[in-house]
N, CA and C of each residue as an Amber inpcrd file, in Angstrom:
protein
   519
  -4.6310000 -66.4240000 -55.8050000  -4.5470000 -65.3150000 -54.8790000
  -4.8770000 -64.0210000 -55.6220000  -5.7100000 -63.1630000 -55.0150000
  -6.1280000 -61.9180000 -55.6470000  -5.0390000 -60.8600000 -55.5210000
  -5.0080000 -59.9760000 -56.4790000  -4.0280000 -58.9100000 -56.4510000
  -4.4520000 -57.8320000 -55.4630000  -3.4870000 -57.2650000 -54.7380000
  -3.7660000 -56.2250000 -53.7490000  -4.3180000 -54.9730000 -54.4070000
  -3.8010000 -54.6290000 -55.5830000  -4.2560000 -53.4260000 -56.2760000
  -5.7390000 -53.5360000 -56.6120000  -6.1800000 -54.7240000 -57.0210000
  -7.5950000 -54.9390000 -57.3290000  -8.4440000 -54.7620000 -56.0770000
  -7.9910000 -55.3380000 -54.9650000  -8.7410000 -55.2170000 -53.7120000
  -8.8470000 -53.7740000 -53.2660000  -7.7620000 -53.0140000 -53.3810000
  -7.7680000 -51.6110000 -52.9910000  -8.7280000 -50.8240000 -53.8770000
  -8.6550000 -51.0470000 -55.1840000  -9.5390000 -50.3470000 -56.1130000
 -10.9920000 -50.7370000 -55.8470000 -11.2340000 -51.9930000 -55.5650000
 -12.5830000 -52.4650000 -55.2780000 -13.1420000 -51.7990000 -54.0180000
 -12.3130000 -51.6530000 -52.9840000 -12.7910000 -51.0170000 -51.7490000
 -13.0710000 -49.5420000 -51.9610000 -12.2540000 -48.8650000 -52.7960000
 -12.5130000 -47.4590000 -53.1190000 -13.8350000 -47.3200000 -53.8540000
 -14.0930000 -48.2100000 -54.8150000 -15.3560000 -48.1530000 -55.5510000
 -16.5410000 -48.4260000 -54.6390000 -16.3940000 -49.3580000 -53.7110000
 -17.4530000 -49.6400000 -52.7460000 -17.7070000 -48.4220000 -51.8740000
 -16.6490000 -47.7720000 -51.4160000 -16.8230000 -46.5930000 -50.5720000
 -17.4750000 -45.4560000 -51.3560000 -17.1120000 -45.3200000 -52.6280000
 -17.7320000 -44.2820000 -53.4550000 -19.2330000 -44.5300000 -53.5980000
 -19.6000000 -45.7530000 -53.8990000 -21.0190000 -46.0820000 -54.0450000
 -21.7730000 -45.8960000 -52.7310000 -21.1550000 -46.2640000 -51.6370000
 -21.7820000 -46.0990000 -50.3320000 -21.9450000 -44.6240000 -49.9950000
 -20.9570000 -43.8060000 -50.3630000 -21.0770000 -42.3590000 -50.1570000
 -22.2040000 -41.7760000 -50.9910000 -22.3740000 -42.2670000 -52.2110000
 -23.4660000 -41.7950000 -53.0630000 -24.8070000 -42.1570000 -52.4310000
 -24.9050000 -43.3600000 -51.8810000 -26.1380000 -43.7790000 -51.2000000
 -26.4070000 -42.8850000 -50.0000000 -25.3630000 -42.5670000 -49.2300000
 -25.5230000 -41.6890000 -48.0690000 -26.0230000 -40.3090000 -48.4990000
 -25.4580000 -39.7570000 -49.5670000 -25.8990000 -38.4470000 -50.0570000
 -27.3270000 -38.5350000 -50.5860000 -27.6600000 -39.6560000 -51.2440000
 -29.0210000 -39.8480000 -51.7340000 -30.0170000 -39.8430000 -50.5720000
 -29.6690000 -40.4790000 -49.4540000 -30.5440000 -40.4890000 -48.2740000
 -30.7740000 -39.0620000 -47.7950000 -29.6990000 -38.2780000 -47.7070000
 -29.8310000 -36.8850000 -47.2710000 -30.6740000 -36.0770000 -48.2510000
 -30.4440000 -36.2650000 -49.5500000 -31.2140000 -35.5250000 -50.5490000
 -32.6760000 -35.9770000 -50.5810000 -32.9390000 -37.2300000 -50.2390000
 -34.3150000 -37.7100000 -50.1350000 -35.0270000 -36.9930000 -48.9890000
 -34.3610000 -36.8840000 -47.8430000 -34.9280000 -36.1610000 -46.6960000
 -35.2190000 -34.7180000 -47.0830000 -34.2470000 -34.0950000 -47.7590000
 -34.3840000 -32.7070000 -48.1940000 -35.5560000 -32.5750000 -49.1660000
 -35.6710000 -33.5020000 -50.1110000 -36.7540000 -33.4490000 -51.1060000
 -38.1190000 -33.5910000 -50.4540000 -38.2320000 -34.5170000 -49.5230000
 -39.5130000 -34.7170000 -48.8340000 -39.8990000 -33.4450000 -48.0830000
 -38.9600000 -32.8640000 -47.3510000 -39.2360000 -31.6070000 -46.6430000
 -39.6530000 -30.5120000 -47.6130000 -38.8970000 -30.3580000 -48.6810000
 -39.1240000 -29.2740000 -49.6330000 -40.4670000 -29.4090000 -50.3530000
 -40.8200000 -30.6090000 -50.7480000 -42.0400000 -30.8090000 -51.5360000
 -43.2900000 -30.8070000 -50.6560000 -43.2360000 -31.5240000 -49.5510000
 -44.4340000 -31.6460000 -48.7150000 -44.7890000 -30.3550000 -47.9880000
 -43.8100000 -29.5760000 -47.6410000 -44.0730000 -28.3920000 -46.8240000
 -43.6220000 -27.0970000 -47.5000000 -43.6660000 -27.0690000 -48.8460000
 -43.2220000 -25.8930000 -49.5910000 -44.0540000 -24.6810000 -49.1770000
 -43.5150000 -23.5150000 -48.9960000 -42.1460000 -23.0290000 -49.1200000
 -41.3480000 -23.1200000 -47.8210000 -42.0330000 -23.2480000 -46.6730000
 -41.3140000 -23.3500000 -45.4020000 -40.4420000 -24.5990000 -45.3710000
 -40.9250000 -25.6780000 -45.9480000 -40.1650000 -26.9230000 -46.0000000
 -38.8790000 -26.7700000 -46.7810000 -38.9020000 -25.9540000 -47.8290000
 -37.6920000 -25.7100000 -48.6090000 -36.6590000 -24.9610000 -47.7770000
 -37.1220000 -24.0110000 -46.9780000 -36.1980000 -23.2930000 -46.0810000
 -35.6000000 -24.2500000 -45.0510000 -36.4250000 -25.1310000 -44.5000000
 -35.9260000 -26.1340000 -43.5440000 -34.9600000 -27.1010000 -44.2230000
 -35.2680000 -27.4770000 -45.4640000 -34.3950000 -28.3780000 -46.2140000
 -33.0380000 -27.7360000 -46.4750000 -33.0470000 -26.4570000 -46.8590000
 -31.7950000 -25.7280000 -47.0850000 -30.9920000 -25.6570000 -45.7950000
 -31.6750000 -25.3640000 -44.6920000 -31.0040000 -25.2970000 -43.3920000
 -30.4090000 -26.6510000 -43.0170000 -31.2020000 -27.7290000 -43.1560000
 -30.7010000 -29.0620000 -42.8140000 -29.4900000 -29.4270000 -43.6670000
 -29.6030000 -29.2400000 -44.9760000 -28.5020000 -29.6180000 -45.8590000
 -27.2450000 -28.8090000 -45.5360000 -27.4300000 -27.5390000 -45.1750000
 -26.2810000 -26.6960000 -44.8480000 -25.5110000 -27.1900000 -43.6360000
 -26.2210000 -27.6150000 -42.6130000 -25.5410000 -28.0350000 -41.3760000
 -25.4000000 -29.5440000 -41.2340000 -25.9370000 -30.3150000 -42.1720000
 -26.0450000 -31.7710000 -42.0110000 -24.7280000 -32.4720000 -41.7150000
 -23.6370000 -32.0520000 -42.3460000 -22.3690000 -32.7460000 -42.1340000
 -21.6710000 -32.3440000 -40.8350000 -22.2350000 -31.3890000 -40.1160000
 -21.6470000 -31.0140000 -38.8250000 -22.4200000 -31.6460000 -37.6630000
 -23.4810000 -32.3690000 -37.9610000 -24.2690000 -33.0330000 -36.9230000
 -23.5890000 -34.3240000 -36.4750000 -23.9140000 -34.7900000 -35.2980000
 -23.4610000 -36.0900000 -34.7940000 -21.9560000 -36.3080000 -34.9690000
 -21.1480000 -35.3060000 -34.6970000 -19.6970000 -35.4680000 -34.8180000
 -19.2430000 -35.6610000 -36.2530000 -19.8380000 -34.9090000 -37.1840000
 -19.4290000 -34.9870000 -38.5800000 -20.2540000 -35.9350000 -39.4250000
 -21.4540000 -36.2670000 -38.9510000 -22.2770000 -37.2210000 -39.6840000
 -23.6650000 -36.6570000 -39.9650000 -24.0260000 -36.5990000 -41.2390000
 -25.4120000 -36.3320000 -41.5980000 -26.1900000 -37.6150000 -41.3240000
 -27.5030000 -37.5690000 -41.4620000 -28.2750000 -38.7920000 -41.2230000
 -27.8770000 -39.8980000 -42.1970000 -27.6680000 -39.5340000 -43.4640000
 -27.2520000 -40.5310000 -44.4550000 -25.9030000 -41.1410000 -44.1280000
 -24.9410000 -40.3050000 -43.7450000 -23.6090000 -40.8160000 -43.4040000
 -23.6630000 -41.6500000 -42.1230000 -24.5000000 -41.2520000 -41.2090000
 -24.6420000 -42.0170000 -39.9640000 -25.1830000 -43.4210000 -40.2630000
 -26.1730000 -43.4930000 -41.1470000 -26.7350000 -44.7940000 -41.5210000
 -25.7320000 -45.6540000 -42.2870000 -24.8950000 -45.0240000 -43.0990000
 -23.9530000 -45.7680000 -43.9360000 -22.5890000 -45.9620000 -43.2660000
 -22.3610000 -45.3470000 -42.1040000 -21.1270000 -45.5700000 -41.3640000
 -19.9600000 -44.7020000 -41.7790000 -20.2250000 -43.4500000 -42.1550000
 -19.1750000 -42.5070000 -42.5250000 -19.2260000 -41.2830000 -41.6320000
 -18.1410000 -40.5390000 -41.6200000 -18.0860000 -39.2570000 -40.9250000
 -17.2230000 -38.3060000 -41.7480000 -17.4870000 -37.0170000 -41.6160000
 -16.7170000 -35.9950000 -42.3140000 -15.7980000 -35.3310000 -41.3030000
 -14.5080000 -35.2540000 -41.6550000 -13.5520000 -34.5870000 -40.7890000
 -12.8390000 -33.4860000 -41.5680000 -12.3100000 -32.5480000 -40.8200000
 -11.5380000 -31.4600000 -41.4060000 -10.1240000 -31.9420000 -41.6810000
  -9.5940000 -31.5690000 -42.8330000  -8.2070000 -31.9160000 -43.1480000
  -7.2330000 -30.9660000 -42.4560000  -7.7370000 -29.8610000 -41.9080000
  -6.8820000 -28.9060000 -41.2180000  -6.4090000 -29.4380000 -39.8710000
  -7.3400000 -30.0430000 -39.1160000  -6.9740000 -30.4800000 -37.7660000
  -7.5080000 -31.8650000 -37.3880000  -8.2280000 -32.5260000 -38.2660000
  -8.7250000 -33.8660000 -37.9810000  -9.9720000 -33.8990000 -37.1320000
 -10.5140000 -32.7410000 -36.7830000 -11.7340000 -32.6930000 -35.9820000
 -12.9380000 -32.9090000 -36.8880000 -14.0720000 -33.2790000 -36.2890000
 -15.2820000 -33.4200000 -37.1010000 -15.6010000 -32.1210000 -37.8380000
 -16.2600000 -32.2510000 -38.9470000 -16.6290000 -31.1280000 -39.8110000
 -17.3700000 -30.0540000 -39.0150000 -16.9430000 -28.7970000 -39.1620000
 -17.6100000 -27.6820000 -38.4860000 -18.8330000 -27.2600000 -39.2930000
 -19.6580000 -26.4180000 -38.7060000 -20.8470000 -25.9190000 -39.3950000
 -20.4430000 -25.1200000 -40.6290000 -19.4180000 -24.2890000 -40.5060000
 -18.9420000 -23.4940000 -41.6440000 -18.4730000 -24.4100000 -42.7680000
 -17.7000000 -25.4260000 -42.4320000 -17.2280000 -26.3650000 -43.4460000
 -18.3900000 -27.1340000 -44.0630000 -19.3930000 -27.4720000 -43.2640000
 -20.5520000 -28.1880000 -43.7820000 -21.2940000 -27.3440000 -44.8160000
 -21.4620000 -26.0550000 -44.5180000 -22.1410000 -25.1760000 -45.4740000
 -21.3270000 -25.0780000 -46.7630000 -20.0140000 -24.8600000 -46.6460000
 -19.1540000 -24.7580000 -47.8330000 -19.1700000 -26.0730000 -48.6090000
 -19.1000000 -27.1780000 -47.8790000 -19.0590000 -28.5070000 -48.4870000
 -20.3170000 -28.8130000 -49.2900000 -21.4430000 -28.2790000 -48.8550000
 -22.7180000 -28.5700000 -49.5090000 -23.1840000 -27.4680000 -50.4560000
 -22.3470000 -26.4640000 -50.7200000 -22.7220000 -25.3910000 -51.6350000
 -23.1590000 -25.8710000 -53.0190000 -22.5310000 -26.9030000 -53.6010000
 -23.0040000 -27.3510000 -54.9130000 -24.4680000 -27.8100000 -54.9210000
 -25.0020000 -28.1600000 -53.7730000 -26.4060000 -28.5380000 -53.6830000
 -27.2540000 -27.3960000 -53.1260000 -26.6710000 -26.5680000 -52.2710000
 -27.4070000 -25.4670000 -51.6510000 -27.7570000 -24.3590000 -52.6360000
 -26.8260000 -24.0030000 -53.5080000 -27.0570000 -22.8930000 -54.4350000
 -28.2840000 -23.1580000 -55.3230000 -28.3890000 -24.3310000 -55.9600000
 -29.6180000 -24.5780000 -56.7450000 -30.8860000 -24.5690000 -55.8840000
 -30.7770000 -25.0450000 -54.6420000 -31.9460000 -25.0640000 -53.7650000
 -32.3990000 -23.6480000 -53.4070000 -31.4480000 -22.7440000 -53.2440000
 -31.8060000 -21.3600000 -52.9290000 -32.5710000 -20.7340000 -54.0940000
 -32.1450000 -21.0230000 -55.3170000 -32.8810000 -20.5240000 -56.4830000
 -34.2800000 -21.1200000 -56.5570000 -34.4530000 -22.3180000 -56.0240000
 -35.7690000 -22.9720000 -56.0550000 -36.7900000 -22.2580000 -55.1740000
 -36.3510000 -21.3190000 -54.3530000 -37.2840000 -20.5250000 -53.5520000
 -38.1360000 -19.6110000 -54.4300000 -37.6360000 -19.2900000 -55.6200000
 -38.3560000 -18.4200000 -56.5460000 -39.2690000 -19.3040000 -57.4000000
 -40.5780000 -19.1140000 -57.3180000 -41.4850000 -19.9690000 -58.0970000
 -41.2350000 -19.8810000 -59.6020000 -41.4520000 -20.9380000 -60.2610000
 -41.3630000 -21.1770000 -61.6910000 -39.9800000 -20.9140000 -62.2780000
 -39.5720000 -19.6690000 -62.5080000 -38.2710000 -19.3900000 -63.1230000
 -37.1250000 -19.8660000 -62.2350000 -37.2680000 -19.7580000 -60.9400000
 -36.2580000 -20.2540000 -60.0150000 -36.1370000 -21.7640000 -60.0840000
 -37.2690000 -22.4430000 -60.2380000 -37.2710000 -23.9000000 -60.3470000
 -36.5660000 -24.3360000 -61.6200000 -36.8400000 -23.6160000 -62.7200000
 -36.2000000 -23.9480000 -63.9980000 -34.6920000 -23.7160000 -63.9110000
 -34.3060000 -22.5450000 -63.4050000 -32.8790000 -22.2280000 -63.2790000
 -32.1880000 -23.1920000 -62.3250000 -32.8750000 -23.5300000 -61.2410000
 -32.3300000 -24.4760000 -60.2590000 -32.0530000 -25.8330000 -60.9000000
 -32.9860000 -26.3110000 -61.7050000 -32.8100000 -27.6060000 -62.3860000
 -31.6500000 -27.5580000 -63.3700000 -31.5620000 -26.4600000 -64.1180000
 -30.4850000 -26.3100000 -65.1020000 -29.1260000 -26.2370000 -64.4030000
 -29.0560000 -25.5860000 -63.2660000 -27.8020000 -25.4340000 -62.5180000
 -27.4160000 -26.7200000 -61.7890000 -28.3940000 -27.4340000 -61.2910000
 -28.1230000 -28.6370000 -60.4960000 -27.4750000 -29.7480000 -61.3160000
 -27.9130000 -29.9340000 -62.5250000 -27.4280000 -31.0500000 -63.3480000
 -25.9130000 -31.0070000 -63.5630000 -25.3270000 -29.8850000 -64.0420000
 -23.8660000 -29.8870000 -64.2220000 -23.1030000 -29.9700000 -62.9000000
 -23.6710000 -29.4150000 -61.8210000 -22.9880000 -29.5020000 -60.5230000
 -22.9370000 -30.9390000 -60.0230000 -24.0140000 -31.6790000 -60.1810000
 -24.0340000 -33.0880000 -59.7620000 -23.0750000 -33.9050000 -60.6240000
 -23.0570000 -33.6300000 -61.9250000 -22.1290000 -34.3390000 -62.8140000
 -20.6870000 -34.0490000 -62.4140000 -20.3710000 -32.7850000 -62.0980000
 -19.0230000 -32.4300000 -61.6570000 -18.6710000 -33.1150000 -60.3370000
 -19.6150000 -33.1460000 -59.4050000 -19.3960000 -33.8310000 -58.1230000
 -19.0470000 -35.3000000 -58.3520000 -19.8380000 -35.9710000 -59.1680000
 -19.6080000 -37.3930000 -59.4370000 -18.3080000 -37.6150000 -60.2010000
 -18.0200000 -36.7610000 -61.1570000 -16.7840000 -36.8760000 -61.9290000
 -15.5700000 -36.8000000 -60.9930000 -15.5460000 -35.8000000 -60.1220000
 -14.4090000 -35.6640000 -59.2090000 -14.3400000 -36.8250000 -58.2210000
 -15.4900000 -37.2660000 -57.7380000 -15.5170000 -38.3840000 -56.7900000
 -14.8770000 -39.6300000 -57.3890000 -15.1210000 -39.8850000 -58.6690000
 -14.5940000 -41.0830000 -59.2990000 -13.2290000 -40.8850000 -59.9450000
 -12.8370000 -39.6610000 -60.2610000 -11.5660000 -39.4300000 -60.9520000
 -10.4120000 -39.0600000 -60.0300000 -10.6850000 -38.3970000 -58.9170000
  -9.6020000 -38.0420000 -57.9990000  -9.1730000 -39.2700000 -57.2010000
  -7.8670000 -39.4630000 -57.0810000  -7.3650000 -40.6000000 -56.3000000
  -7.7860000 -40.5160000 -54.8390000  -7.9740000 -39.3010000 -54.3450000
  -8.3530000 -39.1110000 -52.9450000  -9.8380000 -39.3640000 -52.7150000
 -10.6110000 -39.5900000 -53.7640000 -12.0650000 -39.7790000 -53.7410000
 -12.8010000 -38.5680000 -53.1620000 -12.2150000 -37.4010000 -53.2840000
 -12.8860000 -36.1850000 -52.8350000 -13.8360000 -35.6980000 -53.9110000
 -14.9420000 -35.1270000 -53.4690000 -15.8540000 -34.4870000 -54.4040000
 -15.6030000 -32.9840000 -54.3320000 -16.2890000 -32.2300000 -55.1700000
 -16.0860000 -30.7840000 -55.2210000 -16.2490000 -30.1370000 -53.8530000
 -17.2720000 -30.5260000 -53.1150000 -17.5160000 -29.9680000 -51.7870000
 -16.3600000 -30.2130000 -50.8290000 -15.7510000 -31.3990000 -50.8930000
 -14.5900000 -31.7050000 -50.0380000 -13.4090000 -30.8110000 -50.3770000
 -13.1800000 -30.5920000 -51.6550000 -12.0620000 -29.7560000 -52.0920000
 -12.2720000 -28.3180000 -51.6160000 -13.5000000 -27.8090000 -51.7650000
 -13.7950000 -26.4290000 -51.3690000 -13.6970000 -26.2280000 -49.8590000
 -14.1480000 -27.2010000 -49.0740000 -14.2010000 -27.0510000 -47.6160000
 -12.9890000 -27.6270000 -46.9050000 -12.0790000 -28.2590000 -47.6290000
 -10.9000000 -28.8880000 -47.0400000 -11.3020000 -29.9540000 -46.0200000
 -12.1770000 -30.8550000 -46.4810000 -12.6650000 -31.9540000 -45.6450000
 -12.4550000 -33.2740000 -46.3630000 -12.6510000 -34.3520000 -45.6310000
 -12.6290000 -35.6790000 -46.2280000 -13.6240000 -36.5630000 -45.4880000
 -14.0190000 -37.6260000 -46.1320000 -14.9560000 -38.5770000 -45.5480000
 -14.1750000 -39.8090000 -45.1280000 -14.4140000 -40.2440000 -43.8990000
 -13.7410000 -41.4340000 -43.3780000 -14.7910000 -42.4250000 -42.8940000
 -14.3790000 -43.6740000 -42.7740000 -15.2580000 -44.6750000 -42.1710000
 -15.3670000 -44.3530000 -40.6930000 -16.5690000 -44.4050000 -40.1620000
 -16.7840000 -44.1000000 -38.7550000 -16.5270000 -45.3490000 -37.9330000
 -15.2970000 -45.4770000 -37.4640000 -14.8780000 -46.6420000 -36.6950000
 -15.0100000 -46.3310000 -35.2110000 -15.9090000 -47.0170000 -34.4890000
 -16.0880000 -46.7200000 -33.0640000 -14.8470000 -47.0340000 -32.2260000
 -13.9170000 -47.8180000 -32.7540000 -12.7120000 -48.1670000 -32.0090000
 -11.5480000 -47.2180000 -32.2600000 -11.7280000 -46.2340000 -33.1730000
 -10.6150000 -45.3420000 -33.4870000 -10.3770000 -44.3640000 -32.3420000
  -9.1700000 -43.9080000 -32.2530000  -8.8320000 -42.9280000 -31.2350000
  -9.5180000 -41.6240000 -31.6120000 -10.1210000 -40.9780000 -30.6330000
 -10.7800000 -39.7040000 -30.9060000  -9.7180000 -38.6790000 -31.2690000
  -9.7480000 -38.2170000 -32.4950000  -8.7230000 -37.3090000 -32.9950000
  -8.7290000 -35.9760000 -32.2680000  -9.8760000 -35.6000000 -31.7030000
  -9.9450000 -34.3150000 -31.0000000  -9.1360000 -34.3360000 -29.7080000
  -8.9780000 -35.4870000 -29.0850000  -8.2610000 -35.5750000 -27.8240000
  -6.7880000 -35.8980000 -28.0170000  -6.3860000 -36.1390000 -29.2380000
  -5.0070000 -36.4780000 -29.5470000  -4.1190000 -35.2530000 -29.3590000
  -3.0400000 -35.3870000 -28.6220000  -2.1570000 -34.2650000 -28.3270000
  -1.3910000 -33.7940000 -29.5570000  -0.9580000 -34.7310000 -30.3900000
  -0.1710000 -34.3400000 -31.5560000  -1.0900000 -33.9560000 -32.7070000
  -0.5530000 -33.2220000 -33.6270000  -1.2860000 -32.7760000 -34.7930000
  -1.7600000 -33.9760000 -35.6030000  -2.9220000 -33.8510000 -36.2210000
  -3.4640000 -34.9160000 -37.0440000  -2.5180000 -35.2330000 -38.1900000
  -1.9110000 -34.1970000 -38.7680000  -0.9970000 -34.4110000 -39.8820000
   0.2750000 -35.1250000 -39.4240000   0.7050000 -34.8760000 -38.1960000
   1.8800000 -35.5730000 -37.6730000   1.6110000 -37.0680000 -37.5780000
   0.4140000 -37.4080000 -37.1060000   0.0460000 -38.8210000 -37.0160000
  -0.0120000 -39.4720000 -38.3830000  -0.4640000 -38.7250000 -39.3850000
  -0.5380000 -39.2550000 -40.7450000   0.8520000 -39.4420000 -41.3400000
   1.7930000 -38.5500000 -40.9970000   3.1460000 -38.6670000 -41.5260000
   3.8440000 -39.9120000 -40.9920000   3.5290000 -40.2840000 -39.7450000
   4.1780000 -41.4330000 -39.1260000   3.6530000 -42.7510000 -39.6890000
   2.4340000 -42.7390000 -40.1930000   1.8500000 -43.9650000 -40.7340000
   2.4040000 -44.2390000 -42.1160000   2.5580000 -45.4930000 -42.4180000
   2.9970000 -45.8240000 -43.7710000   1.8240000 -45.6400000 -44.7250000
   2.0800000 -45.3700000 -45.9920000   0.9950000 -45.1660000 -46.9500000
   0.0710000 -46.3830000 -47.0630000   0.5810000 -47.5540000 -46.7570000
  -0.2400000 -48.7730000 -46.8500000  -1.3110000 -48.8080000 -45.7610000
  -1.0260000 -48.1780000 -44.6060000  -1.9490000 -48.2350000 -43.5000000
  -2.9910000 -47.1080000 -43.5320000  -2.7700000 -46.1000000 -44.3670000
  -3.6860000 -44.9880000 -44.4630000  -4.8170000 -45.3240000 -45.4080000
  -6.0230000 -44.9690000 -45.0310000  -7.1310000 -45.1090000 -45.9810000
  -8.0250000 -43.8980000 -45.8400000  -8.1140000 -43.1460000 -46.9100000
  -8.9980000 -41.9890000 -46.9490000 -10.0950000 -42.3050000 -47.9360000
 -11.3250000 -42.1630000 -47.4940000 -12.4550000 -42.4920000 -48.3700000
 -13.0640000 -41.2460000 -48.9090000
């Protein structure tokens, strides 16, 4: 019989890898827009990345494909546009510098590398599996379960519902 702790850790690692794949899909879309249609494409890419987590009820295209959604930890509602922009700042700031030819591209590359490393470090080291963007925007990523109760229509506070659940039944990805 397998140990429960191993299964829990294994599912967290799977969710982390799946989240990385979802972000990679979004960054691939952004890269294609930015490179093929530069400089207008870069502006569109920045715009998409800024609002991406507020689309489709908290799902960017990558998260939608991978079965995740972003919700606010304040009220349990899907990620707002403001939270999406804050959440994606570690990727948006280097992209904004990339609008400046040559020196902006160099500075953008130098800035992006430590931010991505910090994002990945926090994603794998925090027990909550939050990345820097989640901490800044007060959001979390959950599995998009079509059978879950819509948290927006729930009369009681999202935190009240979480308090009533036992820690074994809660899963935050």
